[in-house]
C-alpha positions as CSV (number, residue, x, y, z in Angstrom):
1,X,0.0,0.0,0.0
2,X,1.2,3.5,-0.8
3,X,1.7,6.5,1.4
4,X,-0.8,8.5,-0.7
5,X,-3.5,5.8,-0.1
6,X,-2.9,6.0,3.6
7,X,-3.1,9.8,3.5
8,X,-6.3,9.7,1.4
9,X,-7.9,7.2,3.8
10,X,-7.0,9.3,6.9
11,X,-8.5,12.4,5.2
12,X,-11.6,10.4,4.3
13,X,-12.0,9.4,8.0
14,X,-11.6,13.0,9.0
15,X,-14.2,14.1,6.5
16,X,-16.6,11.4,7.7
17,X,-16.2,12.4,11.3
18,X,-16.8,16.0,10.3
19,X,-20.1,15.1,8.7
20,X,-21.0,13.0,11.7
21,X,-20.2,15.9,14.0
22,X,-22.5,18.1,11.9
23,X,-25.3,15.5,12.1
24,X,-24.9,14.9,15.9
25,X,-24.7,18.6,16.7
26,X,-27.8,19.3,14.5
27,X,-29.8,16.5,16.1
28,X,-28.9,17.6,19.7
29,X,-30.0,21.1,18.9
30,X,-33.6,20.1,18.2
31,X,-33.9,17.9,21.3
32,X,-36.4,19.3,23.8
33,X,-33.8,20.3,26.4
34,X,-32.6,23.6,27.8
35,X,-29.0,23.4,28.9
36,X,-29.4,26.2,31.4
37,X,-32.3,24.4,33.1
38,X,-30.4,21.1,33.1
39,X,-27.5,22.8,34.9
40,X,-29.4,24.9,37.4
41,X,-32.6,23.0,37.8
42,X,-36.2,24.0,37.2
43,X,-36.3,26.3,40.3
44,X,-33.6,28.6,39.0
45,X,-34.4,32.3,38.7
46,X,-34.7,33.8,35.2
47,X,-31.7,36.0,35.9
48,X,-29.6,33.0,36.7
49,X,-30.8,31.1,33.7
50,X,-30.0,34.1,31.5
51,X,-26.5,34.4,32.9
52,X,-25.8,30.7,32.2
53,X,-27.1,31.0,28.7
54,X,-24.9,33.9,28.0
55,X,-21.9,32.1,29.5
56,X,-22.4,29.0,27.4
57,X,-23.2,31.0,24.3
58,X,-26.6,29.5,23.9
59,X,-27.9,32.8,22.4
60,X,-25.3,32.6,19.6
61,X,-26.3,31.5,16.1
62,X,-26.2,27.7,15.6
63,X,-23.2,27.9,13.2
64,X,-21.2,29.8,15.8
65,X,-22.1,27.4,18.6
66,X,-21.0,24.5,16.3
67,X,-17.7,26.2,15.5
68,X,-16.9,26.7,19.2
69,X,-17.9,23.1,19.9
70,X,-15.7,21.8,17.0
71,X,-12.7,23.9,18.1
72,X,-13.0,22.5,21.6
73,X,-13.2,18.9,20.2
74,X,-10.0,19.5,18.2
75,X,-8.3,20.5,21.5
76,X,-9.6,17.3,23.1
77,X,-12.3,19.1,25.1
78,X,-15.7,17.3,24.9
79,X,-17.3,19.7,27.3
80,X,-18.9,19.4,30.7
81,X,-21.6,17.0,31.6
82,X,-24.9,18.7,32.5
83,X,-25.8,15.7,34.7
84,X,-22.6,15.4,36.8
85,X,-20.8,18.6,36.2
86,X,-17.6,16.6,35.3
87,X,-15.6,16.6,32.0
88,X,-17.3,14.3,29.5
89,X,-14.1,13.2,27.7
90,X,-12.4,11.1,30.5
91,X,-15.7,9.5,31.5
92,X,-16.6,8.5,27.9
93,X,-13.1,7.2,27.2
94,X,-13.1,5.0,30.4
95,X,-16.5,3.7,29.3
96,X,-15.2,3.1,25.8
97,X,-12.4,1.0,27.2
98,X,-14.9,-1.3,29.0
99,X,-17.0,-1.6,25.8
100,X,-13.9,-2.4,23.8
101,X,-12.9,-5.1,26.3
102,X,-16.3,-6.6,26.0
103,X,-16.1,-6.5,22.2
104,X,-12.6,-7.9,22.1
105,X,-13.6,-10.9,24.3
106,X,-16.7,-11.5,22.1
107,X,-14.6,-11.4,18.9
108,X,-12.0,-13.8,20.4
109,X,-14.7,-16.2,21.4
110,X,-16.3,-15.9,18.0
111,X,-13.0,-16.7,16.2
112,X,-12.4,-19.8,18.4
113,X,-15.8,-21.3,17.6
114,X,-17.0,-19.7,14.3
115,X,-14.0,-20.7,12.1
116,X,-13.8,-24.4,13.1
117,X,-17.6,-24.6,12.9
118,X,-17.7,-23.1,9.4
119,X,-14.8,-25.3,8.2
120,X,-16.4,-28.4,9.6
121,X,-19.8,-27.6,7.9
122,X,-18.1,-26.9,4.6
123,X,-16.1,-30.2,4.6
124,X,-19.1,-32.2,5.7
125,X,-21.8,-30.7,3.5
126,X,-25.2,-32.3,4.0
127,X,-23.9,-34.3,7.1
128,X,-25.2,-33.8,10.7
129,X,-22.4,-31.3,11.5
130,X,-23.5,-29.2,8.6
131,X,-27.2,-29.3,9.6
132,X,-26.3,-28.5,13.2
133,X,-24.1,-25.6,12.2
134,X,-27.0,-24.3,10.0
135,X,-29.5,-24.5,12.9
136,X,-27.0,-22.7,15.2
137,X,-26.5,-20.0,12.6
138,X,-30.2,-19.4,11.9
139,X,-31.0,-19.2,15.6
140,X,-28.1,-16.9,16.2
141,X,-29.1,-14.4,13.6
142,X,-32.8,-14.7,14.3
143,X,-32.9,-14.1,18.0
144,X,-32.6,-10.4,19.2
145,X,-29.9,-9.6,21.8
146,X,-32.4,-9.1,24.6
147,X,-34.0,-12.5,24.0
148,X,-30.6,-14.2,24.0
149,X,-29.6,-12.3,27.1
150,X,-32.8,-13.3,28.9
151,X,-32.4,-17.0,28.0
152,X,-28.8,-17.0,29.1
153,X,-29.7,-15.2,32.4
154,X,-32.4,-17.8,33.1
155,X,-30.2,-20.8,32.3
156,X,-26.7,-19.9,33.4
157,X,-27.4,-17.4,36.2
158,X,-30.8,-18.2,37.7
159,X,-31.0,-21.9,37.3
160,X,-27.4,-23.2,37.2
161,X,-25.7,-20.3,39.1
162,X,-22.6,-20.6,37.0
163,X,-22.2,-16.9,36.3
164,X,-23.4,-13.7,38.0
165,X,-26.4,-12.1,36.5
166,X,-25.4,-8.4,36.4
167,X,-22.7,-6.1,37.5
168,X,-19.2,-5.2,36.5
169,X,-15.8,-5.8,38.3
170,X,-12.7,-4.2,36.8
171,X,-10.1,-6.7,35.8
172,X,-7.5,-4.7,37.6
173,X,-9.3,-5.3,40.9
174,X,-10.1,-9.0,40.5
175,X,-9.4,-10.6,37.1
176,X,-11.2,-13.9,37.8
177,X,-14.3,-12.1,39.2
178,X,-14.2,-9.6,36.4
179,X,-14.2,-12.3,33.7
180,X,-17.1,-14.1,35.4
181,X,-19.2,-10.9,35.4
182,X,-18.3,-10.4,31.7
183,X,-19.3,-14.0,30.9
184,X,-22.9,-13.5,30.1
185,X,-22.5,-10.3,28.1
186,X,-19.7,-11.8,26.1
187,X,-21.8,-14.9,25.3
188,X,-24.8,-12.8,24.3
189,X,-22.8,-10.7,21.9
190,X,-20.6,-13.6,20.5
191,X,-23.6,-15.9,19.7
192,X,-24.7,-13.6,16.9
193,X,-21.2,-13.1,15.6
194,X,-20.6,-16.9,15.6
195,X,-23.8,-17.5,13.6
196,X,-22.8,-14.8,11.1
197,X,-19.2,-15.6,10.6
198,X,-19.6,-19.4,10.6
199,X,-22.0,-19.1,7.7
200,X,-19.5,-16.9,5.8
201,X,-16.6,-19.3,6.5
202,X,-18.7,-22.2,5.3
203,X,-19.8,-20.5,2.0
204,X,-16.3,-19.1,1.3
205,X,-14.6,-22.5,2.0
206,X,-17.0,-24.3,-0.4
207,X,-16.3,-21.8,-3.1
208,X,-12.5,-22.0,-2.6
209,X,-12.5,-25.8,-2.6
210,X,-14.1,-25.8,-6.0
211,X,-11.7,-23.3,-7.5
212,X,-9.1,-24.1,-10.2
213,X,-6.0,-23.6,-8.1
214,X,-7.2,-26.0,-5.5
215,X,-7.8,-28.6,-8.2
216,X,-4.3,-27.9,-9.5
217,X,-2.8,-28.4,-6.1
218,X,-4.5,-31.7,-5.8
219,X,-3.3,-32.8,-9.2
220,X,0.3,-32.0,-8.1
221,X,-0.1,-34.7,-5.4
222,X,-0.3,-32.4,-2.4
223,X,-1.8,-34.0,0.7
224,X,-5.4,-33.1,1.5
225,X,-4.2,-31.5,4.8
226,X,-1.8,-29.3,3.0
227,X,-4.3,-28.4,0.3
228,X,-6.8,-27.5,3.0
229,X,-4.7,-25.5,5.4
230,X,-2.0,-24.3,3.1
231,X,-4.2,-23.0,0.3
232,X,-8.0,-23.2,1.0
233,X,-8.3,-22.0,4.5
234,X,-6.1,-18.9,4.1
235,X,-8.0,-17.6,1.1
236,X,-11.4,-18.6,2.6
237,X,-10.7,-16.6,5.7
238,X,-9.8,-13.4,4.0
239,X,-13.4,-12.2,3.6
240,X,-13.9,-12.8,7.3
241,X,-11.7,-9.8,8.0
242,X,-14.1,-7.6,6.2
243,X,-17.1,-9.2,7.9
244,X,-15.5,-8.7,11.3
245,X,-14.9,-5.1,10.5
246,X,-18.5,-4.6,9.5
247,X,-19.6,-6.5,12.6
248,X,-18.0,-3.7,14.6
249,X,-21.0,-1.7,13.7
250,X,-23.2,-4.5,15.1
251,X,-21.0,-4.6,18.2
252,X,-21.4,-0.9,18.8
253,X,-25.2,-1.2,18.4
254,X,-25.7,-4.5,20.1
255,X,-23.5,-3.7,23.0
256,X,-25.8,-0.8,24.0
257,X,-28.6,-3.3,24.6
258,X,-26.3,-5.8,26.3
259,X,-24.7,-3.3,28.6
260,X,-28.1,-2.0,29.7
261,X,-29.3,-5.5,30.5
262,X,-26.2,-6.6,32.4
263,X,-25.5,-3.2,34.0
264,X,-22.1,-2.9,32.3
265,X,-20.9,0.7,32.6
266,X,-19.7,0.9,29.0
267,X,-20.1,3.6,26.4
268,X,-23.5,2.2,25.3
269,X,-24.9,2.5,28.8
270,X,-23.4,5.9,29.3
271,X,-25.1,7.0,26.1
272,X,-28.5,5.7,27.2
273,X,-28.1,7.5,30.5
274,X,-27.1,10.7,28.7
275,X,-30.2,10.5,26.4
276,X,-32.5,9.9,29.3
277,X,-31.2,12.9,31.2
278,X,-30.9,15.1,28.1
279,X,-27.2,15.5,28.8
280,X,-26.3,17.1,25.4
281,X,-22.5,17.1,25.7
282,X,-22.4,13.5,26.7
283,X,-24.7,12.5,23.8
284,X,-22.5,14.4,21.4
285,X,-19.3,12.9,22.7
286,X,-20.7,9.3,22.9
287,X,-22.1,9.4,19.4
288,X,-18.9,10.9,17.9
289,X,-16.6,8.5,19.7
290,X,-18.6,5.5,18.5
291,X,-18.5,6.8,14.9
292,X,-14.7,7.2,15.2
293,X,-14.3,3.7,16.5
294,X,-16.3,2.3,13.6
295,X,-14.3,4.3,11.0
296,X,-10.9,3.3,12.5
297,X,-12.0,-0.4,12.6
298,X,-12.8,-0.4,8.9
299,X,-9.5,1.4,8.2
300,X,-7.5,-1.2,10.1
301,X,-9.5,-4.0,8.3
302,X,-8.4,-2.6,4.9
303,X,-4.8,-2.6,6.0
304,X,-5.0,-6.1,7.4
305,X,-6.6,-7.3,4.1
306,X,-3.8,-5.9,2.1
307,X,-1.1,-7.4,4.3
308,X,-2.6,-10.8,4.2
309,X,-3.5,-10.9,0.5
310,X,-0.5,-9.9,-1.6
311,X,-2.6,-9.6,-4.7
312,X,-4.3,-6.5,-3.3
313,X,-2.6,-3.2,-3.8
314,X,-3.9,0.2,-2.6
315,X,-2.4,2.8,-4.9
């Protein structure tokens, strides 16, 4: 990949985030919330409310308010929370780290199960393992997260008492207890990913096994194991990188529901609390950080794709 391609992609990410910031700012401007009232309370005097509005520049034109907000963002200042009075940036970044931990564990669990399941289904087409994998896939993509979460809560937490139902324990405080509290959320998120990716691995593996270069490798006398793992699997797994990057969008959306159900203080739950309390700076920061995370994930996926497949050149 060339330096010019990297520069263009970085500029494209910056342009995308600029458009997202415009949309987020515009949406929050039409929400039925008064920042001065949120800060001082409904019993504040008109004079106090007017003073706060003047201090925050709420009487300025919308374009000027956006410019001041964007300039602060470029300095790393996401504003002050109307609900807590604390800086929004550090709170959201800590919450993002918890969400990324949950997402990383879910992706790791997905790769452990989805790839072998998809390969086994492709190599045993029409056999019981293929049918079982198909059932798992259809169930995984059909059940919403809140249904899967409820079923896992009833089975693993309420009936079997294997995992705690809700709560969060930082891994730095107690790694074992922290992983146990993350068990149900990780399972809930990863089940959909396993269903999605295993189907992709199955279909891509079947296509690769019927390609000309695989037939040529077999005619050369290569062992079935070498043909499978030396040629077929590597090429079949390349599209999985793109799928995983696209699934980051699902993770950012699905994690919001999962974090609310299991009381995980991640960025999704922080965003829900901000929306419920009309905390405009927190809403703006949360939405922009999630958009940036998705854009960066796709950028890294493109780089990984080019590094793994030498036929791809970004010029």
